[in-house]
KEKOLKE-473427 format. One record per residue: residue in three letters; x, y, z of N, C-alpha, C in turn. Coordinates in pm, 1 decimal, always signed. Layout:
<donus>
[donu 'ALA' [X Y Z] [X Y Z] [X Y Z]],
...
</donus>
This chain:
<donus>
[donu 'UNK' [+6265.2 -7199.8 +2008.6] [+6224.7 -7309.7 +1926.5] [+6346.4 -7360.3 +1850.6]],
[donu 'UNK' [+6384.5 -7483.9 +1870.8] [+6500.4 -7541.0 +1803.8] [+6452.7 -7627.1 +1689.3]],
[donu 'UNK' [+6526.3 -7621.0 +1581.9] [+6490.8 -7698.0 +1463.0] [+6592.7 -7809.3 +1445.9]],
[donu 'UNK' [+6545.9 -7931.7 +1454.3] [+6637.2 -8043.4 +1435.6] [+6611.6 -8105.4 +1299.3]],
[donu 'UNK' [+6714.9 -8157.1 +1241.7] [+6706.9 -8218.9 +1110.6] [+6670.6 -8365.6 +1126.2]],
[donu 'UNK' [+6553.9 -8401.0 +1074.8] [+6510.0 -8539.9 +1086.9] [+6574.1 -8624.0 +976.0]],
[donu 'UNK' [+6575.3 -8751.2 +1001.2] [+6633.1 -8842.3 +903.1] [+6554.9 -8836.2 +771.8]],
[donu 'UNK' [+6424.1 -8827.9 +779.7] [+6340.1 -8820.7 +660.4] [+6372.7 -8695.8 +579.3]],
[donu 'UNK' [+6388.3 -8582.3 +645.2] [+6417.3 -8456.7 +575.7] [+6556.9 -8460.9 +512.8]],
[donu 'UNK' [+6654.5 -8520.2 +579.5] [+6791.3 -8530.4 +527.0] [+6794.7 -8617.7 +401.8]],
[donu 'UNK' [+6726.5 -8732.2 +406.1] [+6723.0 -8820.9 +290.3] [+6648.3 -8757.1 +173.1]],
[donu 'UNK' [+6542.2 -8685.0 +202.5] [+6466.7 -8616.7 +98.7] [+6553.2 -8510.3 +30.5]],
[donu 'UNK' [+6628.5 -8435.5 +108.7] [+6717.4 -8333.2 +53.0] [+6828.1 -8394.4 -32.1]],
[donu 'UNK' [+6884.4 -8506.2 +12.9] [+6990.2 -8573.8 -62.7] [+6936.2 -8625.8 -194.6]],
[donu 'UNK' [+6815.4 -8681.3 -192.4] [+6755.4 -8733.3 -315.3] [+6728.4 -8620.3 -413.7]],
[donu 'UNK' [+6679.9 -8508.3 -364.4] [+6653.7 -8392.9 -449.6] [+6783.2 -8343.9 -513.6]],
[donu 'UNK' [+6888.6 -8337.7 -435.3] [+7018.3 -8294.1 -484.8] [+7071.2 -8392.7 -588.2]],
[donu 'UNK' [+7053.5 -8522.0 -562.4] [+7100.6 -8624.8 -654.9] [+7032.1 -8620.5 -790.1]],
[donu 'UNK' [+6906.1 -8579.3 -793.0] [+6832.4 -8568.8 -918.3] [+6853.7 -8430.7 -980.4]],
[donu 'UNK' [+6864.0 -8328.7 -900.4] [+6872.1 -8191.7 -949.6] [+7002.0 -8157.7 -1019.3]],
[donu 'UNK' [+7114.8 -8203.4 -965.8] [+7244.4 -8169.2 -1024.2] [+7258.7 -8224.3 -1166.0]],
[donu 'UNK' [+7232.7 -8353.4 -1190.5] [+7243.2 -8402.7 -1328.8] [+7143.3 -8335.9 -1422.8]],
[donu 'UNK' [+7023.9 -8305.2 -1371.2] [+6923.9 -8238.6 -1452.1] [+6972.9 -8101.0 -1495.0]],
[donu 'UNK' [+7031.1 -8026.0 -1403.1] [+7085.8 -7894.6 -1437.9] [+7203.3 -7907.4 -1533.9]],
[donu 'UNK' [+7286.8 -8007.6 -1516.5] [+7400.0 -8027.9 -1606.0] [+7351.9 -8059.1 -1747.4]],
[donu 'UNK' [+7244.5 -8134.9 -1758.8] [+7190.0 -8168.8 -1889.5] [+7131.3 -8046.7 -1959.0]],
[donu 'UNK' [+7085.5 -7950.3 -1881.6] [+7028.3 -7828.7 -1937.8] [+7134.4 -7724.6 -1969.8]],
[donu 'UNK' [+7259.2 -7750.4 -1931.8] [+7366.9 -7655.0 -1954.8] [+7394.6 -7637.7 -2102.7]],
[donu 'UNK' [+7481.2 -7543.5 -2134.5] [+7511.8 -7515.0 -2274.2] [+7589.1 -7630.7 -2334.4]],
[donu 'UNK' [+7546.6 -7672.5 -2453.7] [+7615.8 -7778.2 -2527.2] [+7726.0 -7718.2 -2611.1]],
[donu 'UNK' [+7829.9 -7795.5 -2641.5] [+7938.1 -7747.5 -2725.5] [+7922.3 -7811.1 -2861.8]],
[donu 'UNK' [+7845.0 -7745.5 -2949.9] [+7817.8 -7800.4 -3081.7] [+7941.5 -7807.6 -3168.8]],
[donu 'UNK' [+8045.3 -7729.1 -3143.2] [+8165.5 -7728.0 -3224.3] [+8264.4 -7835.2 -3185.7]],
[donu 'UNK' [+8233.9 -7918.5 -3089.0] [+8330.2 -8017.0 -3039.9] [+8366.7 -8120.5 -3144.2]],
[donu 'UNK' [+8277.8 -8151.4 -3237.9] [+8307.3 -8255.4 -3335.8] [+8423.8 -8216.8 -3426.4]],
[donu 'UNK' [+8447.8 -8088.4 -3449.1] [+8556.8 -8045.3 -3534.4] [+8687.5 -8030.6 -3459.8]],
[donu 'UNK' [+8686.4 -8040.1 -3327.9] [+8808.1 -8022.5 -3250.0] [+8846.6 -8153.4 -3184.4]],
[donu 'UNK' [+8940.3 -8229.3 -3245.5] [+8976.4 -8358.2 -3188.2] [+9039.4 -8346.7 -3050.8]],
[donu 'UNK' [+9091.3 -8230.5 -3015.7] [+9151.6 -8213.5 -2882.8] [+9046.5 -8222.0 -2773.5]],
[donu 'UNK' [+8920.1 -8190.4 -2808.9] [+8814.9 -8196.0 -2708.3] [+8746.8 -8332.1 -2704.5]],
[donu 'UNK' [+8782.2 -8421.4 -2797.6] [+8722.0 -8553.2 -2801.8] [+8805.9 -8648.4 -2718.1]],
[donu 'UNK' [+8749.0 -8706.5 -2611.2] [+8827.4 -8794.9 -2525.8] [+8874.2 -8919.7 -2598.0]],
[donu 'UNK' [+8817.0 -8952.7 -2713.7] [+8859.0 -9071.6 -2786.8] [+8992.4 -9051.8 -2856.0]],
[donu 'UNK' [+9037.9 -8926.4 -2869.0] [+9164.7 -8903.3 -2937.1] [+9278.8 -8916.4 -2839.5]],
[donu 'UNK' [+9389.6 -8963.6 -2892.9] [+9508.8 -8967.9 -2811.5] [+9615.1 -8875.6 -2867.8]],
[donu 'UNK' [+9573.9 -8788.2 -2958.7] [+9667.4 -8693.5 -3017.0] [+9699.5 -8584.8 -2914.8]],
[donu 'UNK' [+9826.1 -8544.8 -2908.0] [+9861.8 -8438.7 -2814.3] [+9800.0 -8307.2 -2857.9]],
[donu 'UNK' [+9756.9 -8227.4 -2762.3] [+9698.3 -8098.8 -2796.1] [+9800.8 -7991.2 -2767.4]],
[donu 'UNK' [+9872.0 -7956.2 -2874.2] [+9972.3 -7852.8 -2862.1] [+9936.5 -7740.6 -2956.5]],
[donu 'UNK' [+9959.7 -7616.0 -2916.1] [+9928.3 -7505.7 -3004.7] [+10021.2 -7509.7 -3125.6]],
[donu 'UNK' [+9968.5 -7469.2 -3242.2] [+10049.9 -7470.8 -3361.8] [+10070.6 -7329.9 -3414.3]],
[donu 'UNK' [+10184.5 -7310.5 -3476.6] [+10215.9 -7181.6 -3535.0] [+10145.4 -7170.5 -3669.3]],
[donu 'UNK' [+10142.4 -7051.2 -3730.8] [+10071.0 -7035.1 -3857.0] [+10121.3 -7126.2 -3967.5]],
[donu 'UNK' [+10246.9 -7171.7 -3963.3] [+10298.0 -7259.9 -4067.3] [+10319.6 -7401.0 -4015.9]],
[donu 'UNK' [+10255.6 -7435.2 -3905.2] [+10277.8 -7566.1 -3844.7] [+10223.2 -7676.9 -3933.3]],
[donu 'UNK' [+10302.2 -7779.3 -3951.4] [+10260.9 -7896.9 -4026.0] [+10311.3 -8018.3 -3952.4]],
[donu 'UNK' [+10262.2 -8134.4 -3991.2] [+10312.8 -8257.7 -3934.9] [+10355.0 -8347.6 -4048.8]],
[donu 'UNK' [+10466.1 -8414.8 -4033.0] [+10511.0 -8510.1 -4132.8] [+10441.7 -8642.6 -4109.1]],
[donu 'UNK' [+10470.2 -8739.1 -4195.6] [+10406.8 -8869.9 -4182.9] [+10435.9 -8933.0 -4048.2]],
[donu 'UNK' [+10548.0 -8898.3 -3986.7] [+10580.3 -8955.9 -3856.8] [+10515.0 -8879.1 -3742.8]],
[donu 'UNK' [+10446.0 -8768.4 -3774.4] [+10376.5 -8692.2 -3672.2] [+10462.0 -8586.7 -3605.6]],
[donu 'UNK' [+10584.4 -8567.6 -3653.3] [+10671.5 -8466.5 -3594.2] [+10653.1 -8334.2 -3666.9]],
[donu 'UNK' [+10673.4 -8222.0 -3597.0] [+10655.2 -8092.8 -3661.7] [+10752.5 -8073.9 -3777.8]],
[donu 'UNK' [+10703.7 -8008.2 -3881.7] [+10785.1 -7978.3 -3997.5] [+10792.9 -7827.9 -4013.3]],
[donu 'UNK' [+10898.3 -7780.4 -4077.8] [+10913.7 -7636.9 -4096.5] [+10811.2 -7581.1 -4192.9]],
[donu 'UNK' [+10753.5 -7664.9 -4276.5] [+10652.3 -7621.2 -4371.0] [+10712.4 -7539.6 -4482.5]],
[donu 'UNK' [+10631.3 -7504.8 -4582.2] [+10678.5 -7428.2 -4696.8] [+10699.9 -7284.6 -4659.7]],
[donu 'UNK' [+10603.8 -7228.3 -4590.3] [+10619.0 -7092.6 -4540.4] [+10611.9 -6986.4 -4645.9]],
[donu 'UNK' [+10681.6 -6995.9 -4757.3] [+10697.3 -6889.2 -4855.4] [+10570.1 -6811.6 -4883.3]],
[donu 'UNK' [+10569.8 -6739.4 -4993.4] [+10455.6 -6656.6 -5029.7] [+10339.4 -6744.3 -5075.0]],
[donu 'UNK' [+10255.3 -6786.5 -4983.9] [+10136.8 -6864.0 -5017.0] [+10159.9 -7012.8 -5029.0]],
[donu 'UNK' [+10284.2 -7059.6 -5014.3] [+10311.6 -7202.1 -5024.4] [+10256.1 -7278.0 -4905.7]],
[donu 'UNK' [+10202.0 -7397.4 -4932.4] [+10149.8 -7481.2 -4825.0] [+10262.2 -7556.5 -4756.5]],
[donu 'UNK' [+10351.1 -7617.2 -4838.3] [+10458.7 -7698.7 -4785.1] [+10565.5 -7714.2 -4893.3]],
[donu 'UNK' [+10690.5 -7729.6 -4851.9] [+10798.4 -7756.1 -4946.0] [+10785.3 -7899.4 -4996.6]],
[donu 'UNK' [+10811.0 -7920.4 -5125.7] [+10800.2 -8054.5 -5182.3] [+10894.6 -8152.3 -5112.1]],
[donu 'UNK' [+11009.5 -8105.0 -5067.7] [+11106.7 -8190.5 -4999.3] [+11054.7 -8241.4 -4865.1]],
[donu 'UNK' [+10955.6 -8174.7 -4807.7] [+10900.3 -8215.0 -4677.9] [+10788.7 -8319.5 -4689.5]],
[donu 'UNK' [+10748.1 -8352.7 -4812.4] [+10639.8 -8449.5 -4832.6] [+10701.3 -8582.1 -4876.0]],
[donu 'UNK' [+10700.0 -8684.1 -4789.9] [+10762.0 -8812.4 -4825.3] [+10683.3 -8887.5 -4932.9]],
[donu 'UNK' [+10755.6 -8957.7 -5020.1] [+10691.8 -9040.7 -5121.5] [+10614.7 -9152.6 -5051.0]],
[donu 'UNK' [+10488.5 -9170.3 -5090.7] [+10402.6 -9270.9 -5028.3] [+10341.5 -9223.2 -4897.3]],
[donu 'UNK' [+10368.6 -9099.8 -4859.6] [+10317.2 -9044.0 -4734.6] [+10258.5 -8906.5 -4756.9]],
[donu 'UNK' [+10262.9 -8824.5 -4652.8] [+10206.9 -8691.4 -4664.0] [+10235.6 -8605.9 -4543.4]],
[donu 'UNK' [+10188.3 -8484.5 -4551.8] [+10206.3 -8384.9 -4447.2] [+10070.1 -8325.8 -4413.7]],
[donu 'UNK' [+10037.9 -8321.9 -4284.6] [+9912.6 -8261.7 -4239.3] [+9940.2 -8115.7 -4206.4]],
[donu 'UNK' [+9862.7 -8026.5 -4267.2] [+9876.2 -7883.2 -4242.0] [+9754.2 -7842.2 -4161.5]],
[donu 'UNK' [+9772.9 -7839.6 -4029.3] [+9660.3 -7818.4 -3937.7] [+9587.6 -7687.0 -3963.2]],
[donu 'UNK' [+9662.6 -7577.6 -3973.6] [+9598.6 -7446.9 -3986.7] [+9514.7 -7433.5 -4113.8]],
[donu 'UNK' [+9558.6 -7499.8 -4222.7] [+9484.6 -7494.9 -4348.7] [+9382.6 -7608.3 -4357.7]],
[donu 'UNK' [+9384.3 -7700.2 -4259.6] [+9297.5 -7818.0 -4258.4] [+9310.9 -7896.2 -4388.2]],
[donu 'UNK' [+9438.2 -7916.5 -4428.6] [+9470.0 -7991.0 -4549.3] [+9572.7 -8098.2 -4519.6]],
[donu 'UNK' [+9573.1 -8202.0 -4602.0] [+9679.3 -8301.3 -4600.0] [+9733.5 -8307.0 -4743.1]],
[donu 'UNK' [+9864.1 -8283.4 -4757.2] [+9930.9 -8288.5 -4887.1] [+10004.2 -8421.4 -4893.8]],
[donu 'UNK' [+9980.9 -8497.5 -5001.9] [+10041.8 -8629.5 -5015.6] [+10128.1 -8634.6 -5141.5]],
[donu 'UNK' [+10214.6 -8737.3 -5145.4] [+10296.3 -8765.5 -5263.3] [+10286.7 -8916.8 -5288.3]],
[donu 'UNK' [+10179.6 -8959.1 -5357.7] [+10157.7 -9101.4 -5378.6] [+10273.7 -9169.6 -5451.8]],
[donu 'UNK' [+10330.8 -9101.6 -5550.3] [+10449.3 -9150.7 -5620.4] [+10542.0 -9031.5 -5642.2]],
[donu 'UNK' [+10667.0 -9059.5 -5668.9] [+10767.3 -8952.9 -5680.8] [+10723.1 -8845.4 -5780.0]],
[donu 'UNK' [+10719.1 -8722.2 -5734.0] [+10685.1 -8608.1 -5817.8] [+10536.2 -8582.3 -5836.0]],
[donu 'UNK' [+10450.1 -8667.3 -5783.2] [+10305.0 -8649.6 -5794.4] [+10251.4 -8601.1 -5659.5]],
[donu 'UNK' [+10194.3 -8481.0 -5657.8] [+10145.3 -8422.3 -5533.3] [+9994.1 -8405.5 -5539.6]],
[donu 'UNK' [+9928.3 -8442.9 -5431.4] [+9782.9 -8430.2 -5418.2] [+9754.0 -8361.9 -5285.5]],
[donu 'UNK' [+9636.0 -8303.9 -5274.3] [+9592.4 -8245.0 -5147.7] [+9446.7 -8281.8 -5125.3]],
[donu 'UNK' [+9415.1 -8304.2 -4998.2] [+9279.8 -8340.0 -4958.3] [+9243.2 -8262.5 -4833.5]],
[donu 'UNK' [+9113.9 -8249.9 -4809.3] [+9068.9 -8193.0 -4682.9] [+9121.0 -8282.4 -4570.6]],
[donu 'UNK' [+9168.2 -8222.5 -4462.4] [+9217.1 -8299.4 -4347.5] [+9105.7 -8325.0 -4246.5]],
[donu 'UNK' [+8982.1 -8296.2 -4284.8] [+8867.3 -8318.5 -4197.1] [+8803.6 -8452.2 -4234.2]],
[donu 'UNK' [+8804.1 -8545.7 -4140.2] [+8748.7 -8678.3 -4163.9] [+8600.6 -8667.2 -4200.8]],
[donu 'UNK' [+8561.2 -8743.7 -4301.6] [+8422.3 -8739.4 -4348.8] [+8326.8 -8817.1 -4259.0]],
[donu 'UNK' [+8377.6 -8885.4 -4157.1] [+8290.3 -8959.2 -4065.6] [+8222.4 -8864.9 -3967.7]],
[donu 'UNK' [+8302.9 -8796.4 -3882.9] [+8242.2 -8706.3 -3784.6] [+8316.8 -8574.4 -3769.1]],
[donu 'UNK' [+8397.7 -8538.1 -3868.2] [+8457.5 -8405.3 -3869.2] [+8583.4 -8386.5 -3787.4]],
[donu 'UNK' [+8650.5 -8492.3 -3746.3] [+8776.2 -8479.4 -3672.5] [+8889.7 -8448.4 -3769.5]],
[donu 'UNK' [+8992.4 -8382.4 -3720.2] [+9112.1 -8357.5 -3799.2] [+9191.7 -8487.2 -3805.9]],
[donu 'UNK' [+9232.0 -8527.6 -3927.8] [+9310.5 -8649.7 -3940.3] [+9440.2 -8632.9 -3861.3]],
[donu 'UNK' [+9497.2 -8744.8 -3816.4] [+9608.9 -8735.4 -3723.8] [+9744.3 -8776.3 -3775.9]],
[donu 'UNK' [+9748.8 -8862.5 -3878.7] [+9878.6 -8908.8 -3927.1] [+9865.9 -8963.1 -4068.7]],
[donu 'UNK' [+9983.3 -8976.3 -4132.5] [+9991.4 -9034.5 -4265.1] [+10104.7 -9136.3 -4261.2]],
[donu 'UNK' [+10073.5 -9262.2 -4293.8] [+10177.1 -9365.1 -4297.7] [+10130.3 -9482.7 -4382.4]],
[donu 'UNK' [+10225.3 -9554.3 -4437.1] [+10196.5 -9675.3 -4515.5] [+10093.3 -9650.6 -4625.5]],
[donu 'UNK' [+10099.7 -9534.4 -4691.0] [+10008.1 -9505.2 -4800.2] [+9867.1 -9470.8 -4757.5]],
[donu 'UNK' [+9847.1 -9446.3 -4627.3] [+9713.0 -9414.7 -4577.5] [+9713.7 -9292.0 -4487.0]],
[donu 'UNK' [+9603.9 -9219.0 -4492.1] [+9578.2 -9105.6 -4404.0] [+9488.6 -9159.7 -4293.0]],
[donu 'UNK' [+9529.1 -9139.9 -4167.6] [+9457.8 -9200.4 -4054.3] [+9387.2 -9095.2 -3968.6]],
[donu 'UNK' [+9263.0 -9125.9 -3930.9] [+9187.9 -9041.4 -3838.5] [+9194.1 -9105.8 -3700.1]],
[donu 'UNK' [+9239.6 -9030.0 -3599.2] [+9252.5 -9088.0 -3465.3] [+9120.8 -9102.9 -3389.6]],
[donu 'UNK' [+9015.9 -9037.2 -3433.9] [+8891.7 -9038.2 -3356.3] [+8821.1 -9173.8 -3356.1]],
[donu 'UNK' [+8802.2 -9232.4 -3473.5] [+8727.3 -9357.8 -3480.1] [+8792.7 -9459.9 -3572.3]],
[donu 'UNK' [+8918.2 -9435.0 -3612.5] [+8994.3 -9533.8 -3687.4] [+8972.4 -9538.1 -3837.3]],
[donu 'UNK' [+8913.0 -9435.7 -3896.3] [+8897.9 -9434.6 -4041.5] [+9034.2 -9414.8 -4107.3]],
[donu 'UNK' [+9048.8 -9468.1 -4229.2] [+9171.7 -9446.4 -4305.7] [+9134.3 -9419.1 -4450.8]],
[donu 'UNK' [+9222.2 -9342.4 -4517.3] [+9197.0 -9297.2 -4653.3] [+9323.8 -9314.4 -4736.6]],
[donu 'UNK' [+9308.6 -9333.4 -4866.9] [+9420.5 -9351.0 -4957.9] [+9492.6 -9218.8 -4982.4]],
[donu 'UNK' [+9627.9 -9222.1 -4984.6] [+9704.5 -9101.4 -5016.0] [+9694.0 -9067.2 -5164.4]],
[donu 'UNK' [+9653.4 -9165.3 -5248.3] [+9644.6 -9143.7 -5392.3] [+9518.2 -9070.6 -5435.7]],
[donu 'UNK' [+9404.0 -9106.8 -5376.0] [+9278.4 -9046.2 -5420.3] [+9183.2 -9007.7 -5306.9]],
[donu 'UNK' [+9224.3 -9025.6 -5181.1] [+9140.5 -8988.3 -5066.7] [+9028.4 -9086.2 -5038.2]],
[donu 'UNK' [+9023.1 -9197.1 -5110.8] [+8914.4 -9294.3 -5093.4] [+8920.5 -9358.6 -4954.9]],
[donu 'UNK' [+8803.2 -9384.7 -4899.3] [+8794.7 -9451.2 -4770.3] [+8846.4 -9593.4 -4784.0]],
[donu 'UNK' [+8936.1 -9633.3 -4690.7] [+8993.7 -9767.0 -4696.5] [+8968.4 -9848.1 -4570.6]],
[donu 'UNK' [+8896.0 -9790.6 -4477.5] [+8865.2 -9863.8 -4356.1] [+8802.7 -9773.6 -4252.5]],
[donu 'UNK' [+8742.3 -9835.2 -4152.7] [+8678.1 -9758.0 -4047.1] [+8538.4 -9716.6 -4086.0]],
[donu 'UNK' [+8476.1 -9635.1 -4002.7] [+8336.0 -9598.6 -4025.7] [+8312.9 -9499.3 -4139.6]],
[donu 'UNK' [+8414.4 -9423.3 -4181.3] [+8394.5 -9325.5 -4289.3] [+8368.7 -9398.0 -4420.7]],
[donu 'UNK' [+8264.0 -9360.0 -4491.6] [+8230.1 -9420.6 -4620.1] [+8260.4 -9326.7 -4736.7]],
[donu 'UNK' [+8269.2 -9197.8 -4709.2] [+8289.6 -9096.2 -4811.1] [+8437.8 -9060.9 -4819.8]],
[donu 'UNK' [+8491.6 -9044.6 -4940.2] [+8633.7 -9008.2 -4952.9] [+8659.1 -8865.9 -4903.4]],
[donu 'UNK' [+8785.2 -8837.2 -4873.9] [+8824.1 -8700.2 -4839.6] [+8815.4 -8615.7 -4966.9]],
[donu 'UNK' [+8756.0 -8497.3 -4960.1] [+8747.5 -8412.2 -5079.4] [+8886.5 -8367.6 -5124.8]],
[donu 'UNK' [+8910.5 -8377.9 -5255.7] [+9038.7 -8335.9 -5311.2] [+9041.3 -8183.9 -5325.5]],
[donu 'UNK' [+9159.2 -8126.0 -5304.0] [+9180.8 -7982.2 -5317.9] [+9286.8 -7963.6 -5425.8]],
[donu 'UNK' [+9258.9 -7877.8 -5522.7] [+9352.3 -7855.7 -5633.1] [+9478.3 -7784.1 -5584.5]],
[donu 'UNK' [+9594.6 -7838.8 -5622.3] [+9723.4 -7778.1 -5587.2] [+9814.1 -7776.0 -5709.5]],
[donu 'UNK' [+9912.5 -7689.2 -5704.1] [+10015.0 -7682.4 -5807.3] [+10151.1 -7688.6 -5740.1]],
[donu 'UNK' [+10252.1 -7726.1 -5816.8] [+10389.0 -7730.8 -5766.7] [+10470.4 -7630.9 -5846.6]],
[donu 'UNK' [+10536.0 -7540.7 -5776.0] [+10617.8 -7438.9 -5840.8] [+10730.0 -7397.6 -5747.4]],
[donu 'UNK' [+10851.2 -7395.6 -5799.0] [+10965.0 -7349.7 -5718.7] [+10988.7 -7434.3 -5595.4]],
[donu 'UNK' [+10960.0 -7562.6 -5602.2] [+10983.7 -7650.2 -5488.4] [+10880.5 -7639.3 -5377.5]],
[donu 'UNK' [+10767.1 -7576.2 -5407.3] [+10660.3 -7563.4 -5308.2] [+10527.2 -7607.5 -5365.3]],
[donu 'UNK' [+10444.7 -7664.8 -5278.6] [+10308.1 -7702.0 -5314.8] [+10219.1 -7585.9 -5270.7]],
[donu 'UNK' [+10137.9 -7534.4 -5362.9] [+10046.9 -7423.6 -5332.6] [+9906.7 -7459.0 -5380.5]],
[donu 'UNK' [+9807.2 -7390.8 -5324.1] [+9669.6 -7408.6 -5373.1] [+9661.7 -7355.3 -5515.1]],
[donu 'UNK' [+9585.3 -7425.9 -5598.9] [+9568.7 -7384.2 -5738.9] [+9475.2 -7265.2 -5748.7]],
</donus>
């Protein structure tokens, strides 16, 4: 007894496969933590490079040596006036709105939890959806985020910015 594949059976199998695969994919495990990881968000164009424990980014987005010292977040000399430094591992952005005035804010965008990507022209920028925040007070200045970045208390001692 030979079994031949009829056209009707072949089309039925293809249709079942076409519906079954997406259905199984939809039932797969979701990645609920993806909103906090901009590297997993296809909307970001930020490079995904591993960072060292003291890795920071300057306003131009280039790696900085960071403060490193005993508990220091960043050296004051590494924070440009009118700009800031993103400290990825601490999820903080340290800014210097005017000479000698240092502020720190959460580096997590209040819109959808992405890590902010750069600091320039007096603004902290989120690469995910284009929100921007003031380096002076963290206030939302554009984009979908309506809530300011939460301020984090810092002190300056010995040429380093540290958490208060």
